[in-house]
Backbone as XML, in Angstrom:
<?xml version="1.0"?>
<chain id="A" units="angstrom">
  <residue number="1" name="MET">
    <atom name="N" x="135.960" y="177.222" z="-46.249"/>
    <atom name="CA" x="135.801" y="176.389" z="-45.115"/>
    <atom name="C" x="134.989" y="175.814" z="-45.694"/>
  </residue>
  <residue number="2" name="ASP">
    <atom name="N" x="134.264" y="174.273" z="-45.509"/>
    <atom name="CA" x="132.900" y="173.264" z="-45.397"/>
    <atom name="C" x="132.397" y="173.924" z="-43.952"/>
  </residue>
  <residue number="3" name="LEU">
    <atom name="N" x="131.651" y="173.583" z="-44.573"/>
    <atom name="CA" x="130.055" y="173.663" z="-43.579"/>
    <atom name="C" x="129.457" y="172.769" z="-42.584"/>
  </residue>
  <residue number="4" name="GLY">
    <atom name="N" x="130.661" y="171.216" z="-43.172"/>
    <atom name="CA" x="129.977" y="170.015" z="-42.005"/>
    <atom name="C" x="129.588" y="169.955" z="-41.183"/>
  </residue>
  <residue number="5" name="HIS">
    <atom name="N" x="130.366" y="170.974" z="-40.095"/>
    <atom name="CA" x="130.275" y="170.579" z="-38.843"/>
    <atom name="C" x="128.561" y="171.806" z="-38.543"/>
  </residue>
  <residue number="6" name="GLU">
    <atom name="N" x="128.640" y="172.456" z="-39.504"/>
    <atom name="CA" x="127.624" y="173.202" z="-38.860"/>
    <atom name="C" x="125.805" y="172.886" z="-39.430"/>
  </residue>
  <residue number="7" name="LEU">
    <atom name="N" x="126.234" y="172.259" z="-40.377"/>
    <atom name="CA" x="125.103" y="171.261" z="-40.765"/>
    <atom name="C" x="124.826" y="170.185" z="-40.887"/>
  </residue>
  <residue number="8" name="ARG">
    <atom name="N" x="125.705" y="169.743" z="-39.976"/>
    <atom name="CA" x="125.484" y="168.433" z="-38.924"/>
    <atom name="C" x="123.836" y="168.413" z="-37.940"/>
  </residue>
  <residue number="9" name="ASP">
    <atom name="N" x="122.979" y="168.189" z="-37.670"/>
    <atom name="CA" x="122.458" y="167.976" z="-36.515"/>
    <atom name="C" x="123.315" y="167.056" z="-35.364"/>
  </residue>
  <residue number="10" name="ALA">
    <atom name="N" x="122.712" y="167.051" z="-34.281"/>
    <atom name="CA" x="123.678" y="166.101" z="-32.937"/>
    <atom name="C" x="123.426" y="165.118" z="-33.383"/>
  </residue>
  <residue number="11" name="GLU">
    <atom name="N" x="122.499" y="164.691" z="-33.977"/>
    <atom name="CA" x="122.060" y="162.974" z="-34.227"/>
    <atom name="C" x="123.269" y="162.611" z="-35.330"/>
  </residue>
  <residue number="12" name="GLU">
    <atom name="N" x="123.462" y="162.793" z="-36.391"/>
    <atom name="CA" x="124.424" y="162.444" z="-37.591"/>
    <atom name="C" x="125.522" y="162.742" z="-36.890"/>
  </residue>
  <residue number="13" name="HIS">
    <atom name="N" x="125.407" y="163.830" z="-35.925"/>
    <atom name="CA" x="126.959" y="164.403" z="-35.231"/>
    <atom name="C" x="127.146" y="162.881" z="-34.489"/>
  </residue>
  <residue number="14" name="ALA">
    <atom name="N" x="126.716" y="161.963" z="-34.074"/>
    <atom name="CA" x="126.707" y="161.321" z="-33.102"/>
    <atom name="C" x="127.042" y="160.280" z="-33.988"/>
  </residue>
  <residue number="15" name="ALA">
    <atom name="N" x="125.835" y="159.951" z="-35.032"/>
    <atom name="CA" x="126.458" y="158.386" z="-35.889"/>
    <atom name="C" x="128.004" y="158.585" z="-36.697"/>
  </residue>
  <residue number="16" name="VAL">
    <atom name="N" x="128.236" y="160.070" z="-37.171"/>
    <atom name="CA" x="129.262" y="160.349" z="-37.717"/>
    <atom name="C" x="130.700" y="160.487" z="-37.039"/>
  </residue>
  <residue number="17" name="THR">
    <atom name="N" x="130.574" y="160.800" z="-35.640"/>
    <atom name="CA" x="131.536" y="160.608" z="-34.444"/>
    <atom name="C" x="132.293" y="159.094" z="-34.408"/>
  </residue>
  <residue number="18" name="ALA">
    <atom name="N" x="130.153" y="158.044" z="-34.223"/>
    <atom name="CA" x="130.991" y="156.748" z="-34.188"/>
    <atom name="C" x="131.455" y="156.161" z="-34.695"/>
  </residue>
  <residue number="19" name="ALA">
    <atom name="N" x="131.224" y="156.070" z="-35.983"/>
    <atom name="CA" x="132.109" y="155.549" z="-37.382"/>
    <atom name="C" x="133.419" y="155.546" z="-37.435"/>
  </residue>
  <residue number="20" name="LEU">
    <atom name="N" x="133.336" y="157.208" z="-37.298"/>
    <atom name="CA" x="134.832" y="157.112" z="-37.972"/>
    <atom name="C" x="136.007" y="156.817" z="-36.836"/>
  </residue>
  <residue number="21" name="GLU">
    <atom name="N" x="135.747" y="156.108" z="-35.047"/>
    <atom name="CA" x="135.929" y="156.102" z="-33.520"/>
    <atom name="C" x="137.033" y="154.847" z="-34.379"/>
  </residue>
  <residue number="22" name="GLN">
    <atom name="N" x="136.002" y="154.575" z="-35.200"/>
    <atom name="CA" x="136.766" y="153.002" z="-35.874"/>
    <atom name="C" x="138.490" y="153.319" z="-36.194"/>
  </residue>
  <residue number="23" name="LEU">
    <atom name="N" x="138.764" y="154.308" z="-36.425"/>
    <atom name="CA" x="139.394" y="154.066" z="-37.459"/>
    <atom name="C" x="140.585" y="155.079" z="-37.370"/>
  </residue>
  <residue number="24" name="PRO">
    <atom name="N" x="142.342" y="154.999" z="-37.211"/>
    <atom name="CA" x="142.750" y="155.548" z="-35.753"/>
    <atom name="C" x="143.141" y="156.998" z="-36.561"/>
  </residue>
  <residue number="25" name="ALA">
    <atom name="N" x="143.460" y="157.693" z="-35.650"/>
    <atom name="CA" x="143.333" y="159.246" z="-34.706"/>
    <atom name="C" x="144.184" y="160.268" z="-36.501"/>
  </residue>
  <residue number="26" name="ASP">
    <atom name="N" x="144.926" y="159.052" z="-36.692"/>
    <atom name="CA" x="145.498" y="160.146" z="-37.765"/>
    <atom name="C" x="144.972" y="159.674" z="-39.473"/>
  </residue>
  <residue number="27" name="HIS">
    <atom name="N" x="143.797" y="158.970" z="-39.509"/>
    <atom name="CA" x="143.661" y="158.482" z="-40.843"/>
    <atom name="C" x="143.021" y="159.693" z="-41.288"/>
  </residue>
  <residue number="28" name="PRO">
    <atom name="N" x="143.050" y="159.793" z="-42.678"/>
    <atom name="CA" x="142.432" y="161.332" z="-43.538"/>
    <atom name="C" x="141.264" y="161.007" z="-43.184"/>
  </residue>
  <residue number="29" name="ALA">
    <atom name="N" x="140.183" y="160.880" z="-43.232"/>
    <atom name="CA" x="139.034" y="160.300" z="-43.038"/>
    <atom name="C" x="138.567" y="161.428" z="-41.168"/>
  </residue>
  <residue number="30" name="ARG">
    <atom name="N" x="139.414" y="161.400" z="-40.461"/>
    <atom name="CA" x="139.044" y="161.647" z="-39.053"/>
    <atom name="C" x="140.391" y="162.933" z="-39.263"/>
  </residue>
  <residue number="31" name="VAL">
    <atom name="N" x="141.185" y="163.679" z="-40.103"/>
    <atom name="CA" x="141.042" y="164.553" z="-40.428"/>
    <atom name="C" x="140.976" y="165.464" z="-40.862"/>
  </residue>
  <residue number="32" name="ALA">
    <atom name="N" x="139.956" y="165.486" z="-42.269"/>
    <atom name="CA" x="139.136" y="165.860" z="-42.774"/>
    <atom name="C" x="137.712" y="166.430" z="-42.113"/>
  </residue>
  <residue number="33" name="TYR">
    <atom name="N" x="137.350" y="165.427" z="-41.102"/>
    <atom name="CA" x="135.943" y="165.494" z="-40.270"/>
    <atom name="C" x="136.514" y="166.914" z="-38.708"/>
  </residue>
  <residue number="34" name="GLN">
    <atom name="N" x="138.016" y="166.540" z="-38.711"/>
    <atom name="CA" x="138.218" y="167.962" z="-37.881"/>
    <atom name="C" x="138.365" y="169.545" z="-38.145"/>
  </residue>
  <residue number="35" name="ASP">
    <atom name="N" x="138.439" y="169.457" z="-39.666"/>
    <atom name="CA" x="138.807" y="170.059" z="-40.595"/>
    <atom name="C" x="136.902" y="170.752" z="-41.538"/>
  </residue>
  <residue number="36" name="HIS">
    <atom name="N" x="136.492" y="170.042" z="-40.410"/>
    <atom name="CA" x="134.492" y="170.090" z="-40.771"/>
    <atom name="C" x="134.470" y="169.692" z="-41.899"/>
  </residue>
  <residue number="37" name="ALA">
    <atom name="N" x="134.858" y="168.776" z="-42.786"/>
    <atom name="CA" x="134.296" y="168.254" z="-44.126"/>
    <atom name="C" x="133.147" y="167.661" z="-43.645"/>
  </residue>
  <residue number="38" name="ASP">
    <atom name="N" x="132.248" y="167.612" z="-44.636"/>
    <atom name="CA" x="131.103" y="167.292" z="-44.894"/>
    <atom name="C" x="130.878" y="166.041" z="-44.905"/>
  </residue>
  <residue number="39" name="THR">
    <atom name="N" x="129.716" y="165.595" z="-44.791"/>
    <atom name="CA" x="129.916" y="163.867" z="-44.352"/>
    <atom name="C" x="129.825" y="163.266" z="-45.642"/>
  </residue>
  <residue number="40" name="ILE">
    <atom name="N" x="129.135" y="163.563" z="-46.839"/>
    <atom name="CA" x="129.041" y="162.751" z="-47.914"/>
    <atom name="C" x="131.039" y="162.659" z="-48.369"/>
  </residue>
  <residue number="41" name="THR">
    <atom name="N" x="132.002" y="163.930" z="-48.001"/>
    <atom name="CA" x="133.414" y="163.580" z="-48.508"/>
    <atom name="C" x="133.583" y="162.941" z="-47.537"/>
  </residue>
  <residue number="42" name="LEU">
    <atom name="N" x="132.917" y="162.297" z="-46.295"/>
    <atom name="CA" x="134.038" y="161.791" z="-45.592"/>
    <atom name="C" x="134.171" y="160.471" z="-46.431"/>
  </residue>
  <residue number="43" name="THR">
    <atom name="N" x="132.564" y="160.126" z="-46.911"/>
    <atom name="CA" x="132.802" y="159.006" z="-47.369"/>
    <atom name="C" x="134.032" y="157.922" z="-48.558"/>
  </residue>
  <residue number="44" name="HIS">
    <atom name="N" x="134.054" y="159.320" z="-49.260"/>
    <atom name="CA" x="135.022" y="159.086" z="-50.326"/>
    <atom name="C" x="136.230" y="158.981" z="-49.720"/>
  </residue>
  <residue number="45" name="LEU">
    <atom name="N" x="136.338" y="159.456" z="-48.735"/>
    <atom name="CA" x="138.089" y="158.898" z="-47.733"/>
    <atom name="C" x="137.961" y="157.452" z="-47.195"/>
  </residue>
  <residue number="46" name="VAL">
    <atom name="N" x="136.936" y="156.981" z="-46.652"/>
    <atom name="CA" x="136.506" y="155.465" z="-46.502"/>
    <atom name="C" x="136.464" y="154.638" z="-46.727"/>
  </residue>
  <residue number="47" name="ALA">
    <atom name="N" x="136.651" y="154.655" z="-48.583"/>
    <atom name="CA" x="135.906" y="154.004" z="-49.550"/>
    <atom name="C" x="136.260" y="152.318" z="-49.778"/>
  </residue>
  <residue number="48" name="ASP">
    <atom name="N" x="136.907" y="152.457" z="-48.714"/>
    <atom name="CA" x="137.925" y="151.211" z="-48.455"/>
    <atom name="C" x="137.219" y="149.485" z="-46.840"/>
  </residue>
  <residue number="49" name="ARG">
    <atom name="N" x="136.885" y="150.861" z="-46.118"/>
    <atom name="CA" x="135.691" y="150.191" z="-45.897"/>
    <atom name="C" x="134.356" y="150.330" z="-45.782"/>
  </residue>
  <residue number="50" name="PRO">
    <atom name="N" x="133.999" y="149.654" z="-46.540"/>
    <atom name="CA" x="132.486" y="149.698" z="-46.832"/>
    <atom name="C" x="131.064" y="149.873" z="-45.801"/>
  </residue>
  <residue number="51" name="GLU">
    <atom name="N" x="131.451" y="149.059" z="-44.596"/>
    <atom name="CA" x="130.979" y="149.200" z="-43.137"/>
    <atom name="C" x="131.110" y="150.792" z="-42.924"/>
  </residue>
  <residue number="52" name="LEU">
    <atom name="N" x="131.984" y="151.436" z="-43.207"/>
    <atom name="CA" x="131.766" y="152.629" z="-42.728"/>
    <atom name="C" x="130.888" y="153.847" z="-44.011"/>
  </residue>
  <residue number="53" name="VAL">
    <atom name="N" x="131.533" y="153.466" z="-44.932"/>
    <atom name="CA" x="130.485" y="154.380" z="-46.249"/>
    <atom name="C" x="129.000" y="154.316" z="-45.884"/>
  </residue>
  <residue number="54" name="GLU">
    <atom name="N" x="129.093" y="153.054" z="-45.800"/>
    <atom name="CA" x="127.152" y="152.741" z="-45.113"/>
    <atom name="C" x="126.886" y="153.476" z="-44.221"/>
  </residue>
  <residue number="55" name="ALA">
    <atom name="N" x="127.222" y="153.337" z="-42.808"/>
    <atom name="CA" x="127.495" y="154.232" z="-41.943"/>
    <atom name="C" x="126.822" y="155.586" z="-42.154"/>
  </residue>
  <residue number="56" name="LEU">
    <atom name="N" x="128.021" y="155.619" z="-42.602"/>
    <atom name="CA" x="127.977" y="157.446" z="-42.965"/>
    <atom name="C" x="126.899" y="157.418" z="-44.007"/>
  </residue>
  <residue number="57" name="LYS">
    <atom name="N" x="126.733" y="157.003" z="-44.882"/>
    <atom name="CA" x="126.172" y="157.943" z="-46.020"/>
    <atom name="C" x="124.590" y="157.409" z="-45.180"/>
  </residue>
  <residue number="58" name="GLU">
    <atom name="N" x="124.175" y="156.261" z="-44.551"/>
    <atom name="CA" x="123.132" y="156.381" z="-43.827"/>
    <atom name="C" x="122.438" y="157.801" z="-42.236"/>
  </residue>
  <residue number="59" name="ALA">
    <atom name="N" x="123.710" y="158.469" z="-41.700"/>
    <atom name="CA" x="123.886" y="158.842" z="-41.241"/>
    <atom name="C" x="123.772" y="160.581" z="-41.155"/>
  </residue>
  <residue number="60" name="TYR">
    <atom name="N" x="123.888" y="160.664" z="-43.373"/>
    <atom name="CA" x="123.283" y="161.540" z="-43.891"/>
    <atom name="C" x="122.330" y="162.004" z="-44.565"/>
  </residue>
  <residue number="61" name="LEU">
    <atom name="N" x="121.972" y="160.434" z="-44.749"/>
    <atom name="CA" x="120.007" y="160.681" z="-45.313"/>
    <atom name="C" x="119.247" y="160.215" z="-43.956"/>
  </residue>
  <residue number="62" name="LYS">
    <atom name="N" x="119.231" y="160.536" z="-43.216"/>
    <atom name="CA" x="118.782" y="160.287" z="-41.649"/>
    <atom name="C" x="118.236" y="161.839" z="-41.659"/>
  </residue>
  <residue number="63" name="SER">
    <atom name="N" x="119.293" y="162.444" z="-41.850"/>
    <atom name="CA" x="119.466" y="163.783" z="-41.186"/>
    <atom name="C" x="119.049" y="164.623" z="-42.018"/>
  </residue>
  <residue number="64" name="PHE">
    <atom name="N" x="118.969" y="164.229" z="-43.771"/>
    <atom name="CA" x="117.888" y="164.856" z="-44.269"/>
    <atom name="C" x="116.801" y="164.628" z="-43.980"/>
  </residue>
  <residue number="65" name="GLY">
    <atom name="N" x="116.408" y="163.663" z="-43.752"/>
    <atom name="CA" x="115.024" y="163.544" z="-44.037"/>
    <atom name="C" x="114.369" y="164.247" z="-42.588"/>
  </residue>
  <residue number="66" name="ARG">
    <atom name="N" x="115.155" y="164.601" z="-41.434"/>
    <atom name="CA" x="114.282" y="165.042" z="-40.283"/>
    <atom name="C" x="114.758" y="166.124" z="-40.443"/>
  </residue>
  <residue number="67" name="LEU">
    <atom name="N" x="115.623" y="167.036" z="-41.673"/>
    <atom name="CA" x="115.412" y="168.339" z="-42.110"/>
    <atom name="C" x="114.544" y="169.208" z="-42.921"/>
  </residue>
  <residue number="68" name="LEU">
    <atom name="N" x="113.995" y="167.818" z="-43.634"/>
    <atom name="CA" x="112.916" y="168.021" z="-44.411"/>
    <atom name="C" x="111.472" y="168.082" z="-44.304"/>
  </residue>
  <residue number="69" name="ARG">
    <atom name="N" x="111.804" y="166.759" z="-42.779"/>
    <atom name="CA" x="110.149" y="166.864" z="-42.492"/>
    <atom name="C" x="110.127" y="168.081" z="-41.279"/>
  </residue>
  <residue number="70" name="SER">
    <atom name="N" x="111.464" y="168.770" z="-40.999"/>
    <atom name="CA" x="111.251" y="169.357" z="-40.072"/>
    <atom name="C" x="110.949" y="170.991" z="-40.781"/>
  </residue>
  <residue number="71" name="ALA">
    <atom name="N" x="111.112" y="171.253" z="-42.144"/>
    <atom name="CA" x="111.016" y="172.472" z="-42.189"/>
    <atom name="C" x="110.014" y="172.173" z="-43.421"/>
  </residue>
  <residue number="72" name="GLY">
    <atom name="N" x="109.255" y="171.080" z="-43.184"/>
    <atom name="CA" x="107.732" y="170.895" z="-43.525"/>
    <atom name="C" x="107.231" y="170.228" z="-44.928"/>
  </residue>
  <residue number="73" name="HIS">
    <atom name="N" x="108.773" y="170.238" z="-45.872"/>
    <atom name="CA" x="108.498" y="169.735" z="-47.101"/>
    <atom name="C" x="108.410" y="168.874" z="-47.517"/>
  </residue>
  <residue number="74" name="PHE">
    <atom name="N" x="107.905" y="167.923" z="-46.512"/>
    <atom name="CA" x="108.397" y="166.577" z="-46.590"/>
    <atom name="C" x="106.904" y="165.481" z="-45.558"/>
  </residue>
  <residue number="75" name="ARG">
    <atom name="N" x="106.408" y="165.097" z="-46.716"/>
    <atom name="CA" x="105.415" y="164.059" z="-45.233"/>
    <atom name="C" x="105.928" y="162.557" z="-45.826"/>
  </residue>
  <residue number="76" name="PRO">
    <atom name="N" x="106.841" y="162.004" z="-44.847"/>
    <atom name="CA" x="106.431" y="160.500" z="-44.962"/>
    <atom name="C" x="104.833" y="159.427" z="-45.490"/>
  </residue>
</chain>
């Protein structure tokens, strides 16, 4: 089982949800999201929508940055 939902912080979850709301309910990316796919996997499922790929990548990178800062391993 993918742990995508468990690994997302609240801000990433909100950003991913907002991006995917632009798609029909039966779109493979929305289905995968409901099945707990991670954010990077979702980018492959919306490859035909560069604005969504960018939004998902940005959500992931911001979340990763927050994780690093909160762990004390990264100082911007």
